[in-house]
C-alpha positions in Angstrom: -84.5 22.0 -19.5 -82.0 19.5 -18.2 -84.1 16.6 -19.5 -84.3 18.2 -22.9 -80.6 18.7 -22.9 -79.8 15.2 -21.9 -82.2 13.8 -24.5 -80.6 15.9 -27.3 -77.1 14.8 -26.2 -78.1 11.1 -26.1 -79.6 11.5 -29.6 -76.3 13.1 -30.7 -74.3 10.3 -29.1 -76.4 7.7 -30.9 -76.0 9.6 -34.1 -72.2 9.7 -33.6 -72.1 6.0 -32.9 -73.8 5.4 -36.2 -71.4 7.5 -38.2 -68.4 5.3 -39.1 -66.3 8.3 -40.3 -67.1 10.8 -37.5 -67.0 8.4 -34.5 -63.3 7.8 -34.7 -62.7 11.5 -34.8 -64.8 12.0 -31.7 -63.0 9.2 -29.9 -59.6 10.7 -30.9 -60.6 14.2 -30.0 -62.0 13.4 -26.6 -59.9 10.5 -25.6 -63.0 8.5 -24.9 -63.1 4.8 -25.5 -65.9 2.6 -26.9 -66.5 1.5 -23.3 -66.9 5.1 -22.2 -69.8 5.5 -24.7 -71.8 2.9 -22.8 -70.5 3.5 -19.3 -70.6 7.3 -19.2 -73.8 8.0 -21.3 -75.7 8.9 -18.2 -73.2 11.5 -17.0 -74.1 15.1 -17.8 -70.4 16.0 -18.1 -69.8 13.3 -20.8 -73.0 14.3 -22.6 -71.7 17.9 -22.6 -68.5 16.7 -24.3 -70.6 15.1 -27.0 -72.3 18.3 -27.7 -69.1 20.3 -27.5 -67.6 18.1 -30.1 -70.7 18.3 -32.4 -70.6 22.1 -32.1 -67.1 22.2 -33.6 -68.5 22.0 -37.1 -71.7 23.6 -38.3 -72.1 20.9 -40.9 -72.1 18.2 -38.2 -74.8 20.1 -36.3 -76.9 20.5 -39.4 -76.5 16.8 -40.4 -77.4 15.7 -36.9 -80.4 18.0 -36.7 -81.6 16.9 -40.1 -81.4 13.2 -39.1 -83.5 13.6 -36.0 -85.8 16.4 -37.0 -84.6 19.0 -34.6 -84.1 22.7 -35.3 -80.5 23.7 -35.8 -80.5 25.7 -32.5 -81.4 22.7 -30.4 -77.8 21.6 -30.0 -76.7 25.0 -28.6 -79.7 25.2 -26.4 -79.1 21.8 -25.0 -75.4 22.5 -24.5 -76.2 25.6 -22.5 -78.2 23.5 -20.0 -75.5 21.0 -19.3 -72.5 21.5 -16.9 -70.1 24.2 -18.2 -72.6 25.4 -20.8 -73.4 28.8 -19.4 -72.0 31.7 -21.2 -69.2 33.3 -19.1 -69.8 36.8 -17.9 -66.5 38.8 -17.9 -67.9 42.0 -16.3 
């Protein structure tokens, strides 16, 4: 599942890089730089931040999934498999 999650996150990162309007929003929201996009793309924690950002807006998730032919639930499933993605259990 980790390989699937990283693949989806890398696809999402590539999609973000190609979106001239959304990429600056991602960079501003995360504090990442253009260099981080290259240098940290192999880090599961960074990939998790990409999916966290994408999950902020259902419209972004749907646009991403439509562009790469993935089902809408793929982003949430991938996020759950990356560091910090497990649902907290409060009991």
